[in-house]
C-alpha positions in Angstrom: 0.0 0.0 0.0 2.8 2.4 0.8 4.5 1.7 -2.6 1.3 2.3 -4.5 0.6 5.4 -2.5 3.9 6.9 -3.4 3.4 6.2 -7.0 0.1 7.9 -7.0 1.7 10.9 -5.4 4.4 11.1 -8.0 1.9 11.4 -10.8 -0.2 13.6 -8.7 -3.3 11.5 -8.7 -4.8 10.3 -5.4 -6.8 7.1 -4.9 -10.1 9.0 -4.6 -9.4 11.0 -7.7 -8.6 7.9 -9.7 -11.6 6.0 -8.5 -14.0 8.6 -9.7 -13.1 7.9 -13.3 -14.2 4.3 -13.1 -17.9 4.7 -13.7 -17.1 6.9 -16.7 -14.8 4.3 -18.1 -17.3 1.5 -17.6 -20.0 3.6 -19.2 -17.7 4.3 -22.2 -17.0 0.6 -22.5 -20.7 -0.1 -22.7 -21.0 2.6 -25.4 -18.2 0.9 -27.3 -19.9 -2.4 -27.2 -23.0 -0.7 -28.5 -21.0 0.6 -31.5 -19.7 3.9 -30.3 -16.1 5.2 -29.9 -14.3 7.4 -27.4 -13.5 10.8 -29.0 -12.7 12.8 -25.9 -8.9 13.0 -25.7 -8.8 14.5 -22.2 -11.1 11.8 -20.8 -8.9 9.2 -22.4 -5.8 10.7 -20.9 -7.4 10.7 -17.5 -8.5 7.2 -17.8 -5.1 6.0 -18.8 -3.3 7.8 -16.1 -5.0 5.8 -13.4 -3.8 2.4 -14.5 -1.2 2.2 -11.8 -2.2 -1.3 -10.8 -4.1 -3.5 -13.4 -5.9 -5.1 -10.5 -7.8 -1.8 -9.9 -9.4 -1.9 -13.4 -11.1 -4.8 -15.1 -8.9 -6.3 -17.9 -11.6 -5.7 -20.5 -11.3 -1.9 -19.8 -7.5 -2.0 -20.2 -7.8 -3.9 -23.5 -10.4 -1.6 -24.7 -8.4 1.6 -24.1 -5.4 0.0 -25.9 -7.7 -0.8 -28.9 -9.2 2.7 -28.9 -5.8 4.4 -28.6 -4.5 2.4 -31.6 -7.3 3.7 -33.7 -7.2 7.3 -32.5 -5.1 10.4 -33.0 -3.6 9.9 -29.5 -1.2 7.3 -30.7 1.7 9.3 -31.9 1.8 11.8 -29.0 4.6 11.4 -26.5 3.1 9.7 -23.5 5.0 7.8 -20.8 3.1 6.4 -17.9 4.2 4.8 -14.6 2.8 1.4 -13.9 3.6 -0.8 -10.9 2.5 -4.2 -12.0 3.7 -7.7 -13.0 1.5 -7.7 -16.1 4.2 -8.1 -18.8 1.6 -8.7 -21.6 -0.1 -5.3 -20.8 3.2 -3.4 -21.1 4.3 -5.2 -24.2 1.0 -4.4 -25.9 1.2 -0.8 -25.1 4.7 -0.6 -26.5 3.7 -2.4 -29.6 0.8 0.1 -30.1 3.1 3.1 -29.8 2.4 4.4 -26.4 5.9 3.9 -25.0 9.0 4.3 -27.1 12.2 3.1 -25.5 15.6 2.6 -27.0 19.3 2.1 -26.3 22.1 4.3 -27.5 25.6 2.8 -27.0 29.1 3.6 -28.1 29.4 3.8 -31.9 30.4 0.5 -33.4 29.2 -1.6 -30.5 25.5 -1.9 -31.5 25.7 -5.4 -32.8 26.9 -6.7 -29.5 23.3 -6.0 -28.3 21.6 -7.7 -31.2 21.5 -11.3 -29.8 19.8 -10.0 -26.7 17.2 -8.1 -28.7 16.5 -11.0 -30.9 16.0 -13.4 -28.0 14.2 -10.9 -25.7 16.8 -11.4 -23.0 16.2 -8.1 -21.2 18.6 -8.8 -18.3 21.4 -9.7 -20.7 20.6 -6.6 -22.7 20.9 -4.2 -19.8 24.0 -6.0 -18.4 25.8 -5.8 -21.8 24.8 -2.2 -22.4 26.1 -1.3 -19.0 29.5 -2.8 -19.8 29.6 -0.9 -23.1 28.6 2.4 -21.6 26.2 4.7 -23.3 22.6 5.6 -22.5 19.1 4.1 -22.4 16.8 6.9 -23.7 13.1 7.0 -22.9 11.4 9.3 -25.4 8.2 9.9 -27.3 9.9 11.3 -30.3 10.2 8.1 -32.4 9.7 4.4 -32.3 13.0 2.5 -32.4 12.4 -0.7 -34.1 15.6 -0.9 -36.0 19.2 0.5 -36.1 18.9 4.2 -36.6 21.7 6.6 -35.6 23.2 4.0 -33.3 20.0 3.4 -31.5 18.4 0.0 -30.8 14.7 -0.3 -29.8 13.4 -2.6 -27.0 11.3 -2.4 -24.0 12.9 -2.7 -20.6 11.8 -4.0 -17.3 13.9 -3.4 -14.2 14.3 -6.6 -12.2 16.6 -8.4 -9.8 19.3 -6.6 -7.9 18.5 -2.9 -8.1 17.3 0.0 -6.1 15.2 3.0 -7.3 14.6 6.2 -5.5 12.3 9.0 -6.7 12.4 12.7 -5.9 9.2 14.7 -6.1 9.0 18.5 -6.3 6.5 20.2 -4.0 4.8 21.9 -7.0 4.1 18.6 -8.7 7.0 18.8 -11.1 8.7 15.4 -11.3 12.4 14.8 -11.0 13.8 11.4 -10.5 17.2 10.1 -9.4 18.6 6.8 -8.3 20.7 3.9 -9.3 20.4 0.6 -11.0 23.3 -1.7 -10.2 25.8 1.2 -10.6 23.8 3.0 -13.3 22.9 6.7 -12.8 19.3 7.6 -13.5 18.2 11.1 -14.3 15.1 12.6 -15.7 15.2 16.0 -17.4 13.3 18.8 -15.7 10.6 19.9 -18.1 11.8 22.9 -20.3 14.3 23.7 -17.6 12.2 26.5 -16.3 10.8 25.1 -13.1 12.8 24.5 -10.1 12.1 22.4 -7.2 11.2 24.2 -4.0 11.5 21.0 -2.0 12.8 17.6 -2.8 11.5 14.5 -1.0 13.3 11.2 -1.5 11.0 8.2 -1.3 12.2 4.6 -1.5 9.8 2.8 -3.8 11.0 -0.8 -3.6 12.9 -2.4 -0.8 12.7 -6.0 -2.0 13.3 -5.5 -5.6 14.1 -9.1 -6.5 10.4 -9.8 -5.7 9.0 -6.9 -7.7 9.0 -5.7 -11.3 8.5 -2.1 -12.0 7.7 -0.7 -15.5 8.5 2.9 -15.7 6.1 5.2 -17.5 5.5 8.8 -16.5 3.3 11.5 -17.7 4.2 14.2 -20.3 8.0 13.9 -19.9 9.7 15.0 -23.1 12.9 13.1 -22.6 14.5 10.9 -19.9 17.9 9.3 -19.8 19.5 6.5 -17.9 23.2 7.0 -18.0 25.0 3.6 -17.9 28.4 3.6 -16.2 30.5 0.6 -17.3 31.4 -2.0 -14.7 35.0 -2.1 -13.6 37.2 -3.9 -16.1 36.9 -7.7 -15.9 34.4 -7.4 -13.1 31.2 -9.3 -13.1 28.5 -9.1 -10.4 28.4 -12.1 -8.1 26.0 -15.0 -8.8 23.9 -16.0 -5.9 22.5 -19.6 -6.0 20.0 -20.9 -3.3 19.7 -24.7 -3.1 17.4 -24.8 -0.1 14.7 -23.8 0.7 12.7 -23.0 -2.4 10.7 -19.8 -2.5 7.2 -20.0 -1.0 8.1 -23.3 0.7 5.7 -24.5 3.4 7.1 -26.5 6.3 5.7 -28.0 9.5 9.1 -27.5 11.3 10.2 -24.4 13.3 13.5 -24.3 11.5 14.6 -24.6 7.9 18.0 -25.3 6.3 19.4 -22.5 4.1 22.2 -23.7 1.8 23.7 -22.4 -1.5 26.7 -20.6 -2.8 28.0 -17.3 -4.2 30.1 -17.5 -7.4 32.4 -14.5 -8.0 35.8 -13.7 -9.5 36.2 -11.0 -6.9 36.8 -12.9 -3.7 36.4 -12.8 -0.8 32.7 -12.2 -0.9 30.8 -10.8 2.0 27.4 -12.5 2.7 24.8 -10.9 4.8 21.7 -12.7 6.1 18.4 -11.3 7.4 15.5 -13.3 8.7 12.3 -11.3 9.2 14.5 -8.1 9.1 16.8 -9.4 11.8 20.5 -10.0 11.0 21.9 -13.5 11.6 25.4 -14.7 11.4 26.0 -17.1 8.5 28.3 -20.0 8.9 30.2 -20.5 5.7 32.9 -22.8 4.4 34.9 -21.3 1.5 36.0 -23.6 -1.3 37.8 -21.9 -4.2 38.5 -23.8 -7.4 40.0 -22.8 -10.7 36.8 -23.5 -12.5 34.4 -21.4 -10.5 35.3 -19.4 -7.4 32.5 -20.2 -5.0 31.7 -19.5 -1.4 29.3 -22.1 0.0 27.1 -21.4 2.9 24.9 -23.6 5.1 22.8 -22.7 8.2 19.7 -23.8 10.0 17.3 -20.9 10.1 14.8 -20.4 13.0 11.3 -19.6 11.9 8.2 -18.0 13.4 4.8 -19.4 12.9 3.4 -17.9 9.7 5.2 -16.2 6.9 9.0 -15.7 7.1 11.2 -13.5 4.9 14.8 -14.6 4.3 17.1 -12.2 2.6 20.6 -13.0 1.4 22.9 -10.2 0.1 26.3 -11.0 -1.5 28.9 -8.2 -1.9 32.2 -8.6 -3.8 35.4 -6.6 -3.5 34.2 -4.1 -6.2 31.0 -3.5 -4.3 28.9 -5.4 -6.9 26.0 -7.0 -5.3 23.6 -9.9 -5.7 20.5 -10.3 -3.5 17.7 -12.8 -3.2 14.6 -12.9 -1.0 12.7 -16.0 -0.1 9.4 -16.5 1.6 9.0 -19.6 3.8 5.7 -20.4 5.6 5.9 -22.2 8.9 2.7 -24.2 9.7 3.1 -26.7 12.5 -0.5 -27.9 12.1 0.4 -29.5 8.8 2.3 -32.2 10.7 -0.9 -33.8 11.9 -2.3 -34.0 8.4 0.9 -34.7 6.6 0.7 -37.6 4.1 3.2 -40.4 4.6 4.9 -39.8 1.2 5.5 -36.4 -0.4 7.2 -35.7 -3.8 8.7 -32.2 -3.8 9.8 -31.0 -7.2 12.1 -27.9 -7.3 12.7 -28.0 -11.1 10.9 -27.4 -13.4 8.2 -25.1 -11.9 4.5 -25.9 -12.8 3.4 -24.2 -16.0 7.0 -23.1 -16.7 7.8 -22.0 -20.3 11.3 -23.2 -21.4 13.5 -22.6 -24.4 15.5 -25.8 -24.4 14.3 -29.3 -25.3 16.3 -30.9 -22.5 15.5 -29.9 -18.9 16.4 -31.2 -15.4 13.7 -32.8 -13.2 15.0 -32.3 -9.7 13.6 -32.6 -6.2 13.2 -35.3 -3.6 10.8 -37.7 -2.1 10.1 -37.4 1.6 8.6 -40.5 3.3 7.8 -41.8 6.7 7.2 -45.3 5.3 9.6 -47.6 3.5 10.2 -46.8 -0.2 11.4 -48.7 -3.2 14.5 -47.0 -4.4 13.2 -46.2 -7.9 11.6 -43.1 -9.3 9.5 -43.2 -12.5 9.2 -40.3 -14.9 6.7 -40.1 -17.7 6.6 -37.4 -20.3 3.4 -37.0 -22.3 2.3 -40.5 -21.4 5.5 -42.1 -22.7 6.5 -45.3 -21.1 8.0 -44.6 -17.7 11.8 -44.0 -17.7 13.0 -45.6 -14.5 16.3 -44.6 -13.0 18.0 -45.5 -9.8 18.4 -42.5 -7.6 21.0 -42.3 -4.8 20.4 -44.7 -2.0 17.6 -44.0 0.4 19.0 -41.9 3.3 17.6 -41.0 6.7 17.0 -37.4 7.6 19.3 -36.7 10.6 16.9 -34.0 11.8 13.9 -36.4 11.7 14.4 -39.8 13.1 11.6 -41.6 11.2 11.9 -39.8 7.9 13.6 -41.1 4.7 14.4 -39.2 1.5 15.1 -40.2 -2.1 16.7 -37.7 -4.4 15.3 -36.9 -7.9 17.8 -35.7 -10.5 17.1 -36.6 -14.1 17.5 -34.9 -17.5 14.5 -35.4 -19.9 13.6 -34.3 -23.4 10.5 -32.3 -24.2 8.5 -31.9 -27.4 7.6 -28.5 -28.8 4.5 -27.2 -27.2 2.7 -28.4 -24.1 4.3 -31.3 -22.1 2.9 -33.2 -19.1 5.6 -34.6 -16.8 4.7 -37.2 -14.2 6.9 -38.2 -11.4 6.0 -41.3 -9.4 7.4 -43.4 -6.6 6.2 -46.6 -5.0 6.3 -47.7 -1.4 7.3 -51.2 -0.3 3.6 -52.0 0.1 3.2 -51.1 -3.6 1.3 -47.8 -3.0 2.0 -45.4 -5.8 2.3 -41.7 -5.2 2.7 -39.2 -8.1 2.7 -35.6 -9.1 2.2 -33.9 -12.4 4.1 -30.9 -13.7 2.9 -29.1 -16.9 5.7 -27.5 -18.9 5.6 -25.7 -22.2 8.6 -25.9 -24.5 8.8 -23.0 -27.0 11.9 -23.4 -29.3 13.8 -20.3 -30.3 14.0 -19.5 -34.0 17.5 -20.9 -34.1 16.3 -24.2 -32.6 13.4 -24.7 -35.1 14.2 -27.3 -37.7 12.4 -29.8 -39.8 12.0 -33.3 -38.3 15.2 -35.2 -38.9 15.2 -38.9 -39.8 17.4 -41.8 -38.4 17.2 -45.5 -39.1 18.8 -48.8 -38.2 18.2 -51.6 -40.7 19.1 -55.2 -39.7 19.1 -58.2 -41.9 20.6 -61.6 -41.0 20.3 -64.7 -43.2 23.8 -66.3 -42.5 24.5 -67.3 -38.9 27.9 -68.1 -37.3 26.6 -71.1 -35.3 26.0 -74.1 -37.6 23.2 -75.2 -35.3 21.1 -72.2 -36.4 19.5 -72.8 -39.8 20.4 -70.0 -42.3 17.7 -68.0 -44.0 17.5 -67.2 -47.7 16.5 -63.6 -48.2 16.6 -61.7 -44.9 19.7 -59.8 -46.1 17.8 -58.9 -49.4 14.9 -57.7 -47.3 17.1 -55.3 -45.4 19.0 -54.1 -48.5 15.7 -53.3 -50.2 14.3 -51.4 -47.3 17.6 -49.5 -47.0 17.5 -48.5 -50.7 13.9 -47.3 -50.4 14.3 -45.2 -47.3 17.5 -43.5 -48.5 16.0 -42.6 -51.8 15.2 -38.9 -51.8 11.9 -39.6 -53.5 11.2 -42.4 -51.1 11.8 -42.2 -47.4 14.2 -39.3 -47.7 16.5 -40.5 -44.9 20.0 -39.0 -45.3 22.5 -41.9 -45.9 24.7 -40.7 -43.1 21.7 -41.0 -40.7 21.1 -44.7 -41.6 23.0 -47.8 -40.3 22.7 -51.0 -42.3 23.8 -54.1 -40.4 24.0 -57.3 -42.5 25.0 -60.8 -41.2 28.4 -60.6 -39.4 27.8 -56.8 -38.8 24.7 -57.7 -36.9 26.3 -59.2 -33.9 24.9 -58.9 -30.4 27.4 -56.1 -29.7 26.8 -54.4 -33.1 23.0 -54.3 -32.7 23.3 -53.1 -29.0 25.6 -50.3 -30.0 23.4 -49.2 -32.9 20.1 -49.3 -30.9 21.4 -48.6 -27.4 24.1 -46.0 -28.1 24.1 -44.5 -31.6 20.4 -43.8 -31.9 20.1 -42.2 -28.4 23.1 -40.0 -29.1 21.6 -38.7 -32.4 17.8 -38.5 -32.2 16.0 -35.7 -30.5 12.3 -35.7 -29.4 11.2 -34.1 -32.7 13.0 -36.6 -34.9 11.7 -39.7 -36.6 13.4 -43.1 -35.9 12.8 -46.2 -38.1 14.1 -49.7 -37.0 13.7 -52.7 -39.4 14.6 -56.2 -38.4 14.6 -59.3 -40.7 16.0 -62.5 -39.1 15.3 -65.2 -36.6 13.4 -64.9 -33.4 13.4 -67.5 -30.6 12.3 -68.5 -27.1 13.6 -70.5 -24.2 12.0 -71.4 -20.8 11.9 -68.5 -18.4 13.5 -69.5 -15.1 12.2 -66.4 -13.2 8.5 -67.2 -13.7 7.8 -63.6 -14.7 6.6 -64.5 -18.2 2.9 -65.5 -18.2 3.5 -68.2 -20.8 6.8 -69.3 -19.2 9.0 -68.3 -22.2 11.6 -65.7 -22.6 11.7 -64.1 -26.1 14.8 -63.1 -28.1 15.9 -61.8 -31.4 18.8 -63.8 -32.7 21.9 -61.9 -33.7 24.6 -63.3 -36.0 26.8 -64.6 -33.2 24.1 -66.2 -31.0 24.4 -69.6 -29.5 21.0 -71.4 -29.4 22.1 -73.3 -26.3 22.9 -70.0 -24.4 20.4 -67.5 -25.6 20.5 -65.4 -22.4 24.1 -64.5 -22.8 24.4 -64.4 -26.6 21.0 -63.3 -28.0 19.0 -60.1 -27.3 16.1 -60.6 -24.9 12.9 -58.6 -25.7 13.1 -56.8 -22.3 16.7 -55.7 -23.1 15.6 -54.5 -26.5 12.8 -52.5 -24.9 15.4 -50.9 -22.6 17.4 -49.8 -25.7 14.3 -48.3 -27.3 13.6 -46.4 -24.0 16.9 -44.7 -24.3 16.0 -43.2 -27.6 14.6 -39.7 -27.2 12.5 -39.6 -30.3 8.7 -39.2 -29.9 8.0 -40.8 -33.3 9.5 -44.3 -33.6 8.6 -47.0 -36.2 9.6 -50.6 -35.6 9.0 -53.1 -38.5 9.7 -56.7 -37.4 9.9 -59.5 -39.9 10.6 -62.5 -37.7 8.6 -64.8 -35.4 9.0 -66.5 -32.0 6.7 -69.6 -32.4 7.9 -72.7 -34.1 6.3 -74.6 -37.0 6.8 -77.0 -39.9 7.5 -76.4 -43.5 6.7 -78.0 -46.9 10.2 -77.3 -48.2 9.3 -74.4 -50.4 9.4 -71.8 -47.6 11.6 -71.0 -44.5 10.4 -70.1 -41.0 12.0 -67.1 -39.3 12.3 -68.8 -35.9 14.8 -71.1 -34.2 12.1 -72.4 -31.8 11.1 -76.1 -31.9 8.2 -76.9 -34.3 5.9 -77.3 -31.3 6.8 -74.2 -29.4 4.0 -71.7 -29.1 4.0 -68.2 -27.6 1.0 -67.6 -25.5 1.3 -63.8 -24.9 1.7 -60.8 -27.1 5.5 -60.6 -27.4 5.3 -57.1 -28.9 3.9 -55.5 -25.8 7.5 -55.1 -24.7 8.1 -52.7 -27.6 5.0 -50.6 -27.4 4.8 -47.1 -25.9 3.8 -43.5 -26.6 4.9 -42.2 -29.9 5.6 -45.7 -31.3 4.2 -47.7 -34.2 5.0 -51.4 -34.1 4.1 -53.5 -37.2 5.1 -57.2 -37.0 5.0 -59.9 -39.6 2.7 -62.3 -37.7 0.6 -62.9 -34.6 2.5 -64.2 -31.6 1.4 -67.8 -32.0 2.1 -67.8 -35.7 5.2 -68.1 -37.8 6.7 -65.7 -40.4 7.7 -67.2 -43.7 10.1 -66.2 -46.5 9.5 -67.5 -50.0 12.6 -67.9 -52.2 10.6 -67.5 -55.4 9.6 -64.0 -54.2 13.2 -63.3 -53.2 11.7 -61.8 -49.9 9.8 -62.7 -46.8 6.1 -62.4 -47.4 5.8 -59.5 -45.0 8.7 -57.5 -46.5 7.5 -58.3 -50.1 4.0 -56.9 -49.3 5.6 -53.8 -47.6 7.7 -53.1 -50.7 4.7 -53.5 -53.0 2.8 -51.0 -50.9 5.6 -48.4 -51.2 5.7 -49.0 -55.0 2.2 -47.5 -55.1 -0.3 -50.3 -54.3 -0.9 -48.9 -50.8 -1.4 -45.3 -52.0 -5.1 -45.5 -51.7 -5.8 -41.8 -52.0 -3.2 -41.3 -54.8 -1.5 -38.4 -53.1 2.0 -39.7 -53.9 2.9 -40.7 -50.3 2.1 -43.8 -48.2 1.3 -43.5 -44.5 1.7 -46.3 -42.0 -1.6 -46.6 -40.3 -4.2 -45.7 -42.9 -2.4 -47.2 -46.0 0.6 -49.5 -45.4 -0.9 -51.6 -42.6 -4.4 -52.2 -44.2 -2.6 -53.1 -47.5 0.0 -55.6 -46.0 -2.7 -57.1 -43.7 -4.7 -58.1 -46.7 -1.8 -59.1 -49.0 0.1 -61.2 -46.4 -3.1 -63.1 -45.4 -3.9 -63.7 -49.1 -0.4 -64.7 -50.1 0.1 -67.0 -47.1 -3.2 -68.7 -47.8 -2.0 -69.4 -51.4 1.0 -71.3 -50.0 -1.2 -73.2 -47.5 -0.5 -71.5 -44.2 -1.7 -68.7 -42.0 0.2 -65.4 -41.3 -1.5 -62.2 -40.0 0.5 -59.0 -39.5 -0.2 -57.0 -36.3 -0.2 -53.3 -35.5 0.4 -51.5 -32.2 0.5 -47.7 -32.1 0.2 -44.8 -29.7 0.8 -41.8 -31.9 -0.9 -38.5 -32.8 -1.4 -38.4 -36.6 -0.3 -40.9 -39.2 3.5 -41.1 -39.9 4.5 -41.0 -43.5 6.8 -43.9 -44.3 7.7 -43.0 -47.9 6.9 -41.3 -51.1 5.5 -43.6 -53.8 8.3 -45.1 -55.9 7.9 -46.5 -59.4 9.5 -50.0 -59.7 
């Protein structure tokens, strides 16, 4: 209230005077809705001058006045207002519509050093760099600075973080202002230079600046300047990092631990601590390294019941400062209703908007009951990504409390993302929290979806006890040629790995799927995996498989008597797929796991005994959000290759579809779900029947849209 009162005084408008305009404004809004416009410039000026806090006036009125001003003759007149608000959108709109014109003038020849900050909208970086270069920030109504003109750069500015601002008001209403912004001198010209202040009253507007944002507009000032004094040479302000507690934390304890560090190249650094405006000594251990000079601090802070304010101020040898203020609420009554398990996420914040696709999920699980030492993270419903955190540790300050740290980097897709963090107690009770995050790529990050593929074909096996196939290698080569054709799949050759026979060892496949693809593919990229070769099963000694069988794909160097150590189990293959960051993955599988008999004119893609049958859906291991899985046959069927076709039936039908037979709508491309799968389902069944056996392809998918596999090729 005190801050708002002072702002009102500076622009010479009292609360009662401002409120009397509200009925008039509301009436004019109603007129506008009825089809009328405001034509009274004085009334409009009065209305605009009272927007000192957007909470005072309904947003529809604010929007309305901006719209009217844009259409009116008021637009080009110099008019700079003072607004104390955190409504960034409101200020931006006003600047865009010409009410406020604000630019930077720096030393000639240095303008381009500010361009990256203008392009990215990094206001803090812009001001910091401008201060290093010297020069001026000029507030004026004379022109709109949207491009380089006379060494001036245009951008709005909001003053944030470590700063102080003082205002001086003349008794006769004439406004002068003076103060400092991290070493910058601020002055506003006296109008026309004719009036002189009879009395100057200094008023401190903001005491806890890191918690506030002030946008400076003022009325009828022809010109204002902020003179930027460069920092001392090679001197950066210190960086203050608070690990614990987080701002707005709520605790049921009467103390809280404060920990963090100050990074500075100007050591030693003085650290001052205040709790509820009372100074406290801060125990600190100084650890200086060549990489980053850091002063670490750690102290247990006493709290009062209710809201507590913790302020930390760091001062380096050049008197540069960094300050942070935290609010911690002490509520002992929460202890009675406290749930046995709490998941506290410190990063990212709910509804946070980020510019990078990779972010850190950090926090901890606090529990008074035994926990399983595993945290699961789901992004947009994608299969959980389990990871082992540090070992469960007991809280030395709470005898019966355990904690499990959370620290995991994940990938986001452009737009809205839903992150879920879950933990399970030893009694199998699941506790989870959801964190919505929006990823907005910068212009430099925007790119077309890239494509990566691993194509595997094995028809010659190292172990003589494994029957060789006839055309699995031909299957793989044909798929490789189609997807690398610019008119077909359009996969760059350098983005595709082709593994044939002795290249497709257990190690070779594991490196391609488990290491190469995860290192290349980002969330927005497409990944294609094709496998043509043997599948197989063996008894499951763990009893975890419902049908009692472990399932494998059979690499070149597999030993049929030791599949566990020489083949690739489906569960291990699933773990490899989980490592791949892509949110659009296609897996085409031309093999089988069940056994069968042949007539001699065909070959079965399985090393299982003729009587071995798989009783569960083996491809469930591979399914997940963003994935399309198309397999050659049902789990209890076999997959055949026909030498006269020079392909497996599945791959032969797939190739025919790409050559145009699956392009049902004749648009020149074939999609997986609406075109390829219906076509091969019909063709494989028909062709298998003609040879006297059954084979039905299967589809599993959890995708938005229908992925395009290839352009139509003419054979």
